[in-house]
C-alpha positions as CSV (number, residue, x, y, z in Angstrom):
1,M,40.7,-72.6,136.6
2,R,42.5,-69.9,134.6
3,R,43.2,-66.8,136.5
4,P,42.2,-63.6,134.6
5,L,44.7,-60.9,133.8
6,V,43.7,-57.3,133.3
7,M,46.6,-55.3,131.7
8,G,46.7,-51.6,131.1
9,N,48.5,-50.5,127.9
10,W,49.3,-46.8,128.3
11,K,50.6,-46.5,124.8
12,L,52.2,-43.1,124.0
13,N,50.6,-41.3,127.0
14,G,51.7,-40.0,130.3
15,N,54.2,-38.0,132.3
16,K,55.9,-38.3,135.7
17,T,53.0,-36.7,137.5
18,M,50.4,-39.0,135.8
19,V,52.5,-42.1,136.5
20,A,52.9,-41.3,140.2
21,K,49.2,-40.4,140.7
22,L,47.9,-43.4,138.8
23,I,50.1,-46.0,140.6
24,K,49.2,-44.5,143.9
25,N,45.5,-44.6,143.2
26,L,45.8,-48.2,141.8
27,A,47.5,-49.4,145.0
28,T,44.7,-47.8,147.1
29,G,41.8,-48.9,144.9
30,L,43.0,-52.5,144.6
31,N,43.4,-53.1,148.3
32,G,41.5,-56.3,149.1
33,V,40.8,-57.2,145.5
34,E,41.6,-60.9,144.9
35,G,41.3,-63.5,142.2
36,V,42.7,-61.3,139.3
37,D,46.1,-60.5,138.1
38,V,46.9,-56.9,137.2
39,A,49.7,-55.5,135.0
40,I,50.6,-52.1,133.5
41,A,52.7,-51.2,130.5
42,P,53.9,-47.6,130.7
43,P,56.0,-45.9,128.1
44,V,59.6,-47.3,128.4
45,M,61.1,-44.1,129.9
46,Y,58.7,-44.4,132.9
47,L,59.6,-48.0,133.8
48,D,62.2,-46.9,136.4
49,L,59.7,-44.6,138.1
50,A,56.9,-47.2,137.9
51,E,59.2,-49.9,139.4
52,Q,60.1,-47.7,142.3
53,L,56.6,-46.6,143.0
54,L,55.1,-50.1,142.8
55,G,57.8,-51.2,145.3
56,K,57.1,-48.4,147.7
57,A,53.3,-49.1,147.5
58,E,53.9,-52.8,148.0
59,S,51.5,-53.2,145.1
60,K,50.4,-56.5,143.6
61,V,50.5,-54.8,140.1
62,T,53.0,-56.4,137.7
63,L,55.2,-54.3,135.5
64,G,55.0,-54.8,131.8
65,A,56.4,-53.2,128.6
66,Q,54.8,-52.2,125.3
67,N,57.5,-53.7,123.0
68,V,60.9,-55.3,122.8
69,D,63.6,-55.8,120.2
70,I,64.9,-59.2,119.0
71,H,68.5,-58.2,119.8
72,L,70.1,-58.4,123.3
73,S,72.7,-55.7,122.6
74,G,74.6,-54.0,119.8
75,A,74.3,-51.2,117.3
76,F,70.6,-50.9,117.2
77,T,69.8,-47.2,118.0
78,G,66.5,-46.6,119.7
79,D,65.7,-50.2,120.4
80,I,65.1,-51.8,123.8
81,S,66.4,-55.3,124.7
82,L,64.7,-57.8,127.0
83,E,67.7,-57.7,129.3
84,M,67.1,-54.0,129.8
85,L,63.5,-54.6,130.5
86,K,64.3,-57.3,133.0
87,D,66.7,-54.9,134.7
88,F,63.6,-52.8,135.6
89,G,61.5,-55.7,136.9
90,V,59.4,-56.1,133.7
91,T,57.8,-59.6,133.4
92,H,55.0,-59.1,130.8
93,I,55.8,-57.7,127.3
94,I,53.2,-56.8,124.7
95,I,54.1,-58.0,121.2
96,G,52.2,-58.1,117.9
97,H,50.0,-55.2,118.8
98,S,48.0,-54.1,115.8
99,E,49.6,-50.6,115.9
100,R,53.1,-52.2,115.7
101,R,52.0,-54.5,112.9
102,E,50.5,-51.6,110.9
103,Y,52.6,-48.5,111.7
104,H,56.0,-50.3,112.0
105,K,55.3,-53.1,109.5
106,E,56.1,-55.9,111.9
107,S,55.5,-59.2,110.2
108,D,54.1,-62.4,111.8
109,E,57.6,-63.9,111.4
110,F,59.3,-61.0,113.2
111,I,56.7,-61.1,116.1
112,A,57.3,-64.9,116.3
113,K,61.0,-64.3,116.8
114,K,60.2,-61.9,119.7
115,F,57.8,-64.5,121.2
116,I,60.4,-67.3,121.2
117,L,63.1,-65.1,122.6
118,L,60.9,-63.9,125.5
119,K,59.9,-67.5,126.4
120,K,63.5,-68.6,126.2
121,N,64.5,-65.9,128.6
122,G,61.7,-66.5,131.2
123,L,59.5,-63.5,130.3
124,I,55.8,-63.6,129.5
125,P,54.7,-62.6,126.0
126,V,51.4,-60.9,125.7
127,L,50.7,-61.8,122.1
128,C,48.1,-59.6,120.3
129,I,46.2,-61.2,117.4
130,G,43.2,-60.0,115.5
131,E,41.7,-59.0,112.2
132,S,41.0,-55.7,110.4
133,D,37.6,-54.3,109.5
134,A,38.0,-55.7,105.9
135,Q,39.0,-59.1,107.2
136,N,36.2,-59.2,109.6
137,A,33.7,-58.3,106.8
138,A,35.1,-61.1,104.7
139,N,34.7,-63.6,107.6
140,E,38.4,-64.2,107.8
141,T,38.8,-63.6,111.5
142,L,39.7,-67.1,112.5
143,A,42.0,-67.6,109.5
144,V,43.9,-64.4,110.4
145,C,44.2,-65.4,114.1
146,A,45.3,-68.9,113.1
147,R,48.0,-67.6,110.8
148,Q,49.4,-65.3,113.5
149,L,49.5,-68.2,116.0
150,D,50.9,-70.6,113.5
151,A,53.9,-68.3,112.8
152,I,54.9,-69.1,116.4
153,I,53.7,-72.7,116.8
154,N,55.4,-73.8,113.6
155,I,58.8,-72.7,115.0
156,Q,58.6,-75.2,117.9
157,D,55.2,-76.7,118.7
158,V,52.0,-75.7,120.4
159,R,53.5,-76.2,123.9
160,V,55.4,-72.9,123.4
161,L,52.1,-71.2,124.3
162,H,52.2,-72.5,127.8
163,G,52.6,-69.6,130.2
164,A,52.0,-67.0,127.5
165,I,49.1,-64.6,127.2
166,I,47.0,-64.3,124.0
167,A,45.2,-61.0,123.6
168,Y,42.5,-61.1,120.9
169,E,42.1,-57.5,119.6
170,P,39.6,-57.0,116.8
171,I,41.4,-54.0,115.1
172,W,38.1,-52.7,113.8
173,A,36.8,-52.2,117.4
174,I,39.8,-50.1,118.7
175,G,39.2,-46.4,118.9
176,T,36.5,-46.6,116.1
177,G,33.3,-46.4,118.2
178,K,32.5,-50.0,117.1
179,A,32.6,-52.9,119.4
180,A,32.1,-56.6,119.4
181,T,29.3,-57.7,121.7
182,A,30.2,-60.0,124.6
183,K,28.7,-62.9,122.7
184,E,30.6,-62.1,119.5
185,A,33.8,-61.8,121.4
186,Q,33.1,-65.1,123.2
187,R,32.5,-66.8,119.9
188,I,35.9,-65.8,118.6
189,H,37.7,-66.6,121.9
190,A,36.1,-70.1,121.8
191,A,37.2,-70.6,118.2
192,I,40.8,-69.6,119.0
193,R,40.8,-72.0,122.0
194,A,39.3,-74.7,119.8
195,Y,42.0,-74.1,117.2
196,I,44.7,-74.6,119.8
197,A,42.9,-77.6,121.2
198,E,43.3,-79.3,117.8
199,K,47.0,-79.4,118.7
200,S,46.8,-79.8,122.5
201,E,43.7,-79.8,124.7
202,D,45.9,-79.2,127.8
203,V,47.5,-76.0,126.3
204,A,44.1,-74.8,125.1
205,Q,42.4,-75.2,128.5
206,N,45.2,-73.4,130.3
207,V,46.3,-70.6,128.1
208,I,44.9,-67.2,129.0
209,I,43.1,-65.4,126.2
210,Q,42.3,-61.7,127.0
211,Y,39.9,-59.5,125.1
212,G,41.5,-56.3,123.7
213,G,38.7,-54.5,121.9
214,S,37.8,-51.3,123.6
215,V,36.7,-52.6,127.0
216,K,35.0,-49.9,129.1
217,L,33.4,-50.0,132.5
218,E,29.9,-50.2,131.1
219,N,30.6,-53.4,129.1
220,A,33.4,-55.0,131.2
221,A,31.2,-57.3,133.3
222,A,29.5,-58.7,130.2
223,Y,32.8,-59.6,128.6
224,F,34.2,-61.2,131.8
225,A,31.1,-63.3,132.2
226,Q,32.0,-65.2,129.1
227,P,33.7,-68.6,129.8
228,D,36.6,-68.2,127.3
229,I,37.4,-64.5,128.0
230,D,40.2,-64.4,130.6
231,G,40.5,-60.7,131.4
232,A,41.4,-57.8,129.1
233,L,44.1,-55.7,127.6
234,I,42.9,-52.2,128.3
235,G,43.9,-49.0,126.4
236,G,42.2,-45.6,127.1
237,A,40.4,-46.7,130.2
238,A,43.7,-47.7,131.9
239,L,44.8,-44.1,131.9
240,N,42.2,-43.3,134.6
241,A,42.7,-45.0,137.9
242,E,39.0,-45.0,138.9
243,S,37.9,-46.6,135.6
244,F,40.8,-49.0,135.5
245,V,40.2,-50.2,139.1
246,S,36.5,-50.6,138.4
247,I,37.2,-52.8,135.4
248,I,39.6,-54.9,137.4
249,K,37.0,-55.3,140.2
250,A,34.5,-56.4,137.5
251,A,36.8,-59.1,136.4
252,A,37.4,-60.3,140.0
253,D,33.8,-60.2,140.9
254,T,32.6,-62.0,137.8
255,K,35.2,-64.7,137.6
256,N,35.2,-65.4,141.4
257,S,31.4,-65.9,141.2
258,Y,31.8,-69.1,139.1
């Protein structure tokens, strides 16, 4: 059985006080919670603090990052290499987020290079895929997701997805007040898994596919009850320890009840 992952993406939010408080409350709130993996992705300048605090709290929370560059070193001002991230205990790295694709014009090919580099160096890519409002309206959801996956698969083969995380994020449902219903999200997750299964049934059945479309406490259990939704990539709700913990517990309770 696939083990769900709930990951908090803090985006461009936070300060030292917030990081310390949230990690402390996470450690307390998750005491005794089993059957679900948890990760956080703070802004890069707080990785050192987060690593120290997670260690002191003996927390089961895994440290992640929001982005990575394709270069390991060199004259690339402002960029962060995977070796630097590894130095702070980072294991999960978000790539292909819709905000990076849109605001920083990151192409499928560029994201694929990041993916392959992370896998080659023993890190876990959290690959975001998903469609815009216009693409959704034009019934192009699966075509967009397939194209974004194929950019990676075609470099090697589908087995490169082993051990990676896929986060399906309908762009039109992020911060817009819109939301896919649990059944709608399940339909797309199942279609993504079926697309992968055309190339490898084993990879398809074992790859974790998170939902990343504005998961909140009030709808979390409904999403997690779906057979092809393996946790969530959380944005705003992950900035509040109480909400974040409640969503994590919903994942644990729902998936462990199978």
